[in-house]
C-alpha positions as CSV (number, residue, x, y, z in Angstrom):
1,X,-23.0,-18.5,13.6
2,X,-24.7,-20.9,11.2
3,X,-23.3,-24.1,10.4
4,X,-21.0,-24.0,7.4
5,X,-20.7,-20.1,7.3
6,X,-17.7,-18.6,6.3
7,X,-16.1,-15.0,5.6
8,X,-16.0,-13.8,2.1
9,X,-12.9,-12.0,1.8
10,X,-11.9,-9.6,-1.1
11,X,-8.6,-7.9,-1.8
12,X,-8.2,-5.8,-4.8
13,X,-4.6,-4.9,-5.6
14,X,-3.3,-2.8,-8.6
15,X,-1.8,-5.5,-10.4
16,X,-4.5,-8.3,-9.4
17,X,-7.7,-9.1,-7.8
18,X,-8.3,-11.8,-5.0
19,X,-10.6,-13.3,-3.2
20,X,-11.5,-16.5,-1.0
21,X,-13.4,-17.7,2.0
22,X,-12.1,-17.7,5.8
23,X,-13.2,-19.3,8.9
24,X,-14.2,-17.6,12.0
25,X,-10.5,-18.1,13.5
26,X,-9.0,-16.2,10.5
27,X,-7.8,-19.3,8.6
28,X,-8.3,-19.6,5.1
29,X,-10.5,-22.3,3.3
30,X,-8.6,-24.7,1.3
31,X,-8.8,-24.2,-2.3
32,X,-10.9,-21.2,-2.0
33,X,-8.6,-18.6,-3.4
34,X,-9.8,-17.0,-6.8
35,X,-7.1,-14.7,-8.5
36,X,-7.4,-12.4,-11.5
37,X,-4.7,-10.1,-12.9
38,X,-5.4,-6.9,-13.9
39,X,-3.3,-4.5,-16.3
40,X,-2.0,-1.2,-15.2
41,X,-1.9,1.6,-18.0
42,X,1.1,3.7,-17.7
43,X,3.2,5.9,-20.2
44,X,6.2,8.5,-19.9
45,X,3.9,11.4,-19.0
46,X,3.2,9.7,-15.5
47,X,-0.3,8.0,-16.2
48,X,-1.1,4.9,-14.3
49,X,-4.9,4.1,-14.4
50,X,-7.1,1.0,-14.8
51,X,-10.0,0.3,-17.1
52,X,-12.5,0.9,-14.6
53,X,-14.7,-1.5,-16.9
54,X,-12.1,-4.4,-17.2
55,X,-11.4,-4.1,-13.6
56,X,-15.1,-4.5,-12.5
57,X,-15.6,-7.5,-14.7
58,X,-12.3,-9.0,-13.2
59,X,-13.6,-8.0,-9.4
60,X,-17.2,-9.4,-10.2
61,X,-15.8,-12.5,-11.4
62,X,-13.5,-13.2,-8.8
63,X,-16.4,-12.7,-5.9
64,X,-18.8,-14.8,-7.4
65,X,-16.4,-17.7,-8.0
66,X,-15.0,-17.3,-4.8
67,X,-18.2,-17.2,-3.0
68,X,-19.3,-20.3,-5.4
69,X,-22.5,-20.8,-3.6
70,X,-21.5,-21.3,-0.2
71,X,-23.2,-19.3,2.6
72,X,-21.4,-16.3,3.7
73,X,-22.0,-14.4,7.0
74,X,-19.8,-11.3,6.1
75,X,-18.0,-9.9,3.6
76,X,-14.7,-8.0,4.2
77,X,-12.7,-6.0,1.5
78,X,-9.1,-4.9,1.5
79,X,-8.2,-2.4,-1.8
80,X,-5.4,-0.3,-2.8
81,X,-5.5,3.1,-1.3
82,X,-5.2,6.7,-2.5
83,X,-7.1,5.7,-5.7
84,X,-10.5,6.9,-7.1
85,X,-13.0,7.1,-10.0
86,X,-15.8,9.2,-10.8
87,X,-19.1,8.1,-11.7
88,X,-22.6,9.3,-12.4
89,X,-25.6,9.2,-10.3
90,X,-26.2,5.6,-11.3
91,X,-22.8,4.6,-10.6
92,X,-21.7,4.4,-14.3
93,X,-18.1,4.9,-14.4
94,X,-17.0,8.7,-15.9
95,X,-13.4,8.2,-15.9
96,X,-10.8,5.1,-15.7
97,X,-9.5,4.4,-12.3
98,X,-6.8,6.9,-11.0
99,X,-4.3,5.1,-9.2
100,X,-1.8,6.5,-6.4
101,X,1.2,6.1,-9.2
102,X,-0.3,8.4,-11.7
103,X,2.2,11.5,-11.4
104,X,0.4,13.3,-14.2
105,X,-0.7,16.0,-11.4
106,X,2.7,16.7,-10.2
107,X,2.2,20.3,-11.3
108,X,-1.0,20.4,-9.3
109,X,0.7,19.2,-6.3
110,X,3.1,21.7,-6.1
111,X,0.7,24.2,-6.8
112,X,-0.9,23.5,-3.8
113,X,2.0,23.4,-1.9
114,X,2.2,26.9,-2.6
115,X,-1.1,27.8,-1.3
116,X,-1.2,25.8,1.9
117,X,1.3,25.1,4.6
118,X,2.2,21.4,3.7
119,X,3.3,21.0,7.6
120,X,-0.1,22.2,8.8
121,X,-2.1,19.9,6.3
122,X,-0.1,17.1,7.2
123,X,-1.0,17.5,11.0
124,X,-4.6,17.3,9.9
125,X,-4.8,15.0,7.4
126,X,-1.9,12.6,7.9
127,X,-1.1,13.1,4.2
128,X,1.3,14.9,2.2
129,X,0.2,17.5,-0.3
130,X,1.8,15.2,-3.2
131,X,0.7,13.7,-6.4
132,X,0.0,10.1,-4.8
133,X,-3.6,11.5,-3.2
134,X,-7.0,12.8,-4.3
135,X,-6.3,16.5,-3.7
136,X,-3.6,17.1,-6.6
137,X,-5.5,15.0,-8.8
138,X,-9.1,16.7,-8.4
139,X,-7.5,20.0,-9.2
140,X,-5.6,18.3,-12.1
141,X,-8.5,16.9,-13.5
142,X,-10.8,20.1,-13.0
143,X,-8.1,22.1,-14.7
144,X,-7.3,19.4,-17.9
145,X,-10.7,18.2,-18.1
146,X,-13.2,20.7,-16.8
147,X,-16.3,19.3,-18.5
148,X,-15.8,16.2,-17.3
149,X,-15.1,17.5,-13.9
150,X,-18.5,18.9,-13.8
151,X,-20.6,16.0,-15.0
152,X,-18.9,13.6,-12.3
153,X,-21.6,13.1,-9.6
154,X,-19.6,11.0,-7.3
155,X,-15.9,10.5,-6.4
156,X,-15.1,7.3,-5.0
157,X,-12.7,4.7,-4.2
158,X,-13.0,1.2,-6.1
159,X,-14.0,-0.7,-3.3
160,X,-17.1,1.7,-2.6
161,X,-17.7,1.4,-6.2
162,X,-17.4,-2.4,-6.4
163,X,-19.8,-2.5,-3.4
164,X,-22.2,-0.3,-4.8
165,X,-22.4,-2.0,-8.0
166,X,-22.8,-5.4,-6.4
167,X,-24.7,-4.8,-3.6
168,X,-26.7,-1.8,-4.6
169,X,-25.3,0.4,-1.9
170,X,-22.2,1.7,-0.3
171,X,-20.5,4.1,2.2
172,X,-17.1,5.0,2.3
173,X,-14.9,3.5,5.6
174,X,-13.3,5.4,8.0
175,X,-10.5,3.1,7.0
176,X,-10.6,4.2,3.6
177,X,-11.3,7.9,3.6
178,X,-8.2,8.5,5.6
179,X,-6.2,7.5,2.8
180,X,-7.5,10.0,0.2
181,X,-5.9,13.2,1.6
182,X,-9.3,14.9,2.2
183,X,-10.1,13.3,5.4
184,X,-9.0,14.5,9.3
185,X,-8.3,11.2,11.4
186,X,-8.3,13.1,14.3
187,X,-11.7,14.5,14.2
188,X,-13.1,11.5,11.8
189,X,-14.5,13.8,9.4
190,X,-14.1,15.1,6.0
191,X,-11.4,18.3,6.1
192,X,-13.7,21.5,5.0
193,X,-10.4,22.9,3.9
194,X,-9.2,20.4,1.6
195,X,-12.8,19.7,0.3
196,X,-12.8,23.5,-0.8
197,X,-8.8,23.4,-2.3
198,X,-10.7,21.1,-4.9
199,X,-13.4,22.7,-5.7
200,X,-15.7,19.8,-4.4
201,X,-18.2,19.8,-1.1
202,X,-19.2,16.7,0.8
203,X,-22.0,15.9,-1.4
204,X,-19.8,14.7,-4.3
205,X,-18.5,11.9,-2.0
206,X,-20.3,9.1,-0.5
207,X,-21.1,9.3,3.3
208,X,-18.7,8.2,5.8
209,X,-19.6,4.6,7.7
210,X,-18.4,1.7,8.9
211,X,-22.0,0.0,8.6
212,X,-22.7,-2.8,6.2
213,X,-25.0,-3.4,3.1
214,X,-26.7,-6.3,2.7
215,X,-25.6,-8.8,-0.2
216,X,-26.8,-12.1,-0.6
217,X,-28.0,-12.4,3.0
218,X,-24.4,-11.5,4.1
219,X,-23.3,-8.0,5.7
220,X,-20.8,-6.5,3.2
221,X,-18.5,-4.0,5.3
222,X,-17.1,-1.2,3.5
223,X,-13.4,-2.0,2.2
224,X,-10.7,-0.5,4.2
225,X,-7.3,0.4,2.7
226,X,-4.7,-2.5,2.1
227,X,-2.5,-1.2,4.5
228,X,-4.7,-1.1,7.3
229,X,-5.9,-4.7,6.2
230,X,-2.3,-5.8,5.8
231,X,-1.6,-5.1,9.8
232,X,-4.8,-6.9,10.8
233,X,-3.9,-9.9,8.7
234,X,-0.3,-10.4,9.8
235,X,-1.0,-9.8,13.3
236,X,1.2,-6.6,13.6
237,X,-1.7,-4.8,15.9
238,X,-1.2,-4.5,19.4
239,X,1.9,-5.0,21.8
240,X,2.9,-8.7,22.2
241,X,4.4,-8.4,26.0
242,X,7.0,-5.5,26.2
243,X,7.4,-6.0,22.2
244,X,5.6,-3.9,19.5
245,X,4.6,-5.7,16.2
246,X,4.7,-4.1,13.1
247,X,4.7,-4.5,9.2
248,X,6.5,-4.7,6.6
249,X,4.5,-5.2,3.1
250,X,6.4,-5.5,0.1
251,X,4.2,-6.1,-3.2
252,X,4.6,-3.8,-6.0
253,X,5.3,-1.3,-3.9
254,X,6.3,-1.6,0.1
255,X,5.3,0.0,3.3
256,X,6.0,-0.2,7.0
257,X,3.7,0.4,9.3
258,X,2.8,0.5,13.2
259,X,-0.6,0.2,14.5
260,X,-1.6,2.8,17.4
261,X,-4.4,3.4,19.5
262,X,-6.4,6.7,20.5
263,X,-8.3,9.4,19.6
264,X,-5.5,11.7,18.5
265,X,-3.5,10.4,15.2
266,X,0.1,12.2,14.2
267,X,3.0,10.9,12.4
268,X,6.4,12.5,11.6
269,X,6.5,15.0,8.7
270,X,7.0,13.1,5.6
271,X,5.2,9.9,6.9
272,X,1.8,8.8,6.8
273,X,-0.7,8.5,9.3
274,X,-4.2,6.8,8.5
275,X,-7.1,5.6,10.5
276,X,-8.1,1.6,10.7
277,X,-11.4,2.5,12.2
278,X,-12.7,4.9,14.8
279,X,-10.2,3.2,17.7
280,X,-7.0,2.6,15.7
281,X,-4.4,4.1,13.0
282,X,-1.4,3.4,11.5
283,X,1.8,5.6,11.5
284,X,4.2,4.5,8.6
285,X,5.9,5.0,5.4
286,X,5.5,3.8,1.8
287,X,7.5,3.6,-1.1
288,X,6.6,3.6,-4.8
289,X,9.4,1.1,-6.0
290,X,9.8,-2.3,-4.8
291,X,8.3,-5.1,-6.8
292,X,8.1,-3.7,-9.6
293,X,11.9,-3.0,-10.0
294,X,12.1,-6.9,-10.1
295,X,9.2,-7.0,-12.6
296,X,11.3,-4.1,-14.6
297,X,14.7,-6.3,-14.2
298,X,12.8,-9.5,-15.8
299,X,11.4,-7.5,-18.5
300,X,14.2,-5.5,-19.7
301,X,17.3,-7.5,-18.9
302,X,18.8,-10.6,-19.7
303,X,18.1,-12.5,-16.6
304,X,17.3,-16.2,-16.0
305,X,13.6,-17.2,-16.7
306,X,13.6,-19.5,-13.9
307,X,12.6,-17.5,-10.8
308,X,13.8,-19.9,-8.2
309,X,17.5,-20.3,-9.9
310,X,17.6,-16.5,-9.9
311,X,17.0,-16.5,-6.2
312,X,19.5,-19.0,-5.7
313,X,22.2,-17.1,-7.7
314,X,20.8,-13.9,-5.3
315,X,21.3,-16.1,-2.4
316,X,25.0,-16.4,-2.6
317,X,25.6,-12.8,-2.8
318,X,25.3,-11.7,0.7
319,X,26.8,-8.8,0.7
320,X,26.8,-5.4,-1.8
321,X,30.0,-6.3,-3.4
322,X,28.8,-4.9,-7.1
323,X,29.9,-1.5,-6.5
324,X,26.7,0.3,-7.7
325,X,24.6,2.8,-6.3
326,X,21.3,3.2,-7.0
327,X,18.6,5.7,-6.5
328,X,15.2,3.6,-7.1
329,X,13.0,6.2,-8.3
330,X,11.5,4.4,-11.4
331,X,8.0,5.8,-10.2
332,X,7.4,8.9,-8.5
333,X,8.7,8.3,-4.7
334,X,7.2,9.0,-1.9
335,X,8.1,8.8,1.8
336,X,10.6,9.8,3.7
337,X,11.4,12.7,1.2
338,X,8.9,12.6,-1.5
339,X,11.0,13.6,-4.2
340,X,8.3,13.1,-7.0
341,X,10.3,14.8,-9.9
342,X,13.6,13.0,-9.3
343,X,14.1,9.9,-11.8
344,X,16.1,6.6,-11.3
345,X,19.8,6.3,-11.4
346,X,22.4,3.5,-11.4
347,X,25.6,4.9,-10.6
348,X,29.0,2.8,-10.9
349,X,28.1,1.1,-14.3
350,X,31.1,-0.8,-15.3
351,X,31.8,-3.2,-18.6
352,X,31.9,-6.0,-15.9
353,X,28.8,-4.9,-14.2
354,X,26.1,-8.2,-15.1
355,X,22.3,-8.4,-15.3
356,X,22.3,-9.9,-11.9
357,X,24.5,-7.1,-10.3
358,X,21.6,-4.5,-11.3
359,X,18.7,-6.7,-9.8
360,X,20.9,-7.1,-6.8
361,X,21.5,-3.7,-6.5
362,X,17.9,-2.4,-7.2
363,X,16.6,-4.7,-4.6
364,X,19.0,-3.1,-2.0
365,X,18.3,0.2,-2.7
366,X,14.6,0.0,-2.1
367,X,15.3,-2.0,1.4
368,X,17.8,1.2,2.1
369,X,14.5,3.3,1.7
370,X,12.6,1.1,3.8
371,X,15.2,1.4,6.8
372,X,15.2,5.0,6.5
373,X,11.6,4.8,7.2
374,X,11.7,2.4,9.8
375,X,14.1,5.0,12.1
376,X,12.1,7.5,11.6
377,X,9.2,5.0,13.4
378,X,11.0,3.8,16.1
379,X,12.9,7.2,16.9
380,X,16.4,7.7,18.3
381,X,15.8,6.4,21.5
382,X,13.1,3.9,21.0
383,X,13.5,0.0,21.1
384,X,12.7,-1.3,17.2
385,X,9.3,-3.2,16.6
386,X,9.3,-6.6,15.7
387,X,8.9,-6.7,12.3
388,X,6.4,-9.0,10.5
389,X,7.0,-9.3,6.6
390,X,4.4,-10.5,4.0
391,X,3.9,-9.9,0.4
392,X,5.1,-11.3,-2.8
393,X,8.2,-9.4,-2.8
394,X,10.0,-11.6,-0.7
395,X,10.5,-14.5,-3.1
396,X,12.9,-16.5,-0.3
397,X,14.6,-17.1,2.7
398,X,17.6,-15.5,1.1
399,X,15.6,-12.2,0.4
400,X,14.6,-11.8,4.2
401,X,17.9,-12.3,5.5
402,X,19.0,-9.6,3.1
403,X,16.3,-7.4,4.5
404,X,17.0,-8.4,8.2
405,X,20.7,-7.4,7.2
406,X,20.0,-4.0,5.8
407,X,17.5,-3.1,8.9
408,X,19.9,-4.5,11.3
409,X,16.8,-6.1,13.3
410,X,15.4,-9.7,13.5
411,X,12.6,-10.2,11.0
412,X,9.8,-12.9,10.9
413,X,7.6,-13.9,7.8
414,X,4.0,-14.1,8.4
415,X,2.5,-17.1,8.2
416,X,-0.1,-16.1,5.7
417,X,1.2,-14.9,2.3
418,X,-2.4,-13.1,1.5
419,X,-1.9,-10.9,4.4
420,X,-4.4,-8.0,3.1
421,X,-6.8,-10.8,2.2
422,X,-6.9,-12.3,5.8
423,X,-7.1,-8.9,7.1
424,X,-10.4,-8.4,5.3
425,X,-11.7,-11.2,6.9
426,X,-10.5,-10.5,10.3
427,X,-12.1,-6.9,10.0
428,X,-15.4,-8.9,9.1
429,X,-14.9,-11.3,12.2
430,X,-14.2,-8.1,14.7
431,X,-17.2,-6.0,13.2
432,X,-19.6,-9.3,14.0
433,X,-18.1,-9.1,17.3
434,X,-15.8,-11.8,17.3
435,X,-11.9,-12.2,17.4
436,X,-9.8,-14.2,15.3
437,X,-6.8,-15.5,17.2
438,X,-3.0,-14.2,16.5
439,X,-1.0,-15.9,13.9
440,X,1.8,-18.3,15.1
441,X,4.7,-16.8,14.4
442,X,8.1,-19.1,13.4
443,X,11.6,-18.2,14.5
444,X,13.1,-14.9,13.4
445,X,15.5,-14.2,10.5
446,X,18.1,-12.5,12.5
447,X,20.8,-10.0,11.0
448,X,24.5,-11.0,10.6
449,X,26.4,-7.7,12.4
450,X,29.3,-7.9,9.7
451,X,27.0,-7.7,7.0
452,X,24.8,-5.0,8.1
453,X,28.0,-2.8,8.8
454,X,28.5,-3.3,5.1
455,X,24.7,-2.1,4.4
456,X,25.1,0.7,6.5
457,X,28.3,1.8,4.7
458,X,26.0,1.2,1.5
459,X,23.2,3.4,2.7
460,X,25.2,6.4,3.4
461,X,26.6,6.1,-0.2
462,X,22.8,6.0,-1.6
463,X,22.2,8.8,0.6
464,X,25.2,10.9,-0.5
465,X,24.2,10.3,-4.4
466,X,20.8,11.4,-3.6
467,X,22.1,14.6,-1.8
468,X,24.7,15.3,-4.7
469,X,22.2,15.0,-7.7
470,X,19.8,17.1,-6.1
471,X,22.5,19.9,-5.4
472,X,23.6,19.6,-8.8
473,X,19.8,20.0,-10.1
474,X,19.2,23.2,-8.2
């Protein structure tokens, strides 16, 4: 490595874009972080898109400011999974960026489930036949905007589009293709069956390759999904002694993921199985409603504007004594049950219910969903992994303690707050032939058995309410 060279890391999220420089030990260079907010456009019909032009401008600005004239040996990128746009032959955007949260294609997802065996497709692709993935959205666009669908020459992820526009060429990484619903993670190729179901062929997609393009003398490696990057960045990658490490990332949405190696990539039905690269894959589950619930409370309820004061008030409420049961389906929900048509419910409201009660109940409600996924990953007889938690959705030590009490397991806070961003750098270091040393974890936050028992009761109440409302709707 030349003296002074660094890794330029990029992390594209649905609410913000970040870029920073890292050294070859995976340490972030001081004062190199650049961040730009991006605006997700949503409506009651289920739209959740990003304006492609605005997103590209924000991305380009962050990348150039973070580079800041410093020599970079490589560029690594993490990008929100499952999202895409359509472009012409020159790479000009013809559509907005359709994010995983856009649920206008729910009817098309249901039609796919009527035509294909979802369990069979899940076993092949690691993905469900649901609105979050490309197949339903492509079918929806072909049905509702046939002229636009025909005009599009290439469908690609935002990560590929940014690389194409800045570096002049791009390919689709294994770690990005795997989140589309069109890719077989065991065979490591596009699924001909799913391409046919969407009315496209492989010529409408970029080639699958992890080989880099050149940008300003640096090797720009194709972007991978933010979930894979998060595991790499927080160190939830390989067994440590006899204990496995797994990742919990809480941001706008939230996910639990354990990394495994091997050629065959499979997951329990309802969970996902995505490739990181040719040798490693993830098994886990994601919920759509996490940090966005707190944002909704901040926007719609009469809560203190001081976030620190709010967290102190929540810290004094260690148990679910508010009497509320919440189904946190503000956005179409994903794992473990994928009840995409369900809407949010707050049960048990009284005259005495406060805004703080509602915030606490919503936070606990999505923790319960994560706990359900954790149980499926660990299995009935397997020891629970060691959970490493990252993301801006854990605003305080008290929030981490609440999560530990819901899970009933110790949890560790990731020393790197920007896990996906660091993961992009770690992957680039690996592909250059190096290896970033593991992060040094602090002491775990331990669950309190008595409080965990109360949360088990509250989780059971959430499950009963979900079954009751589901039965009533049927």
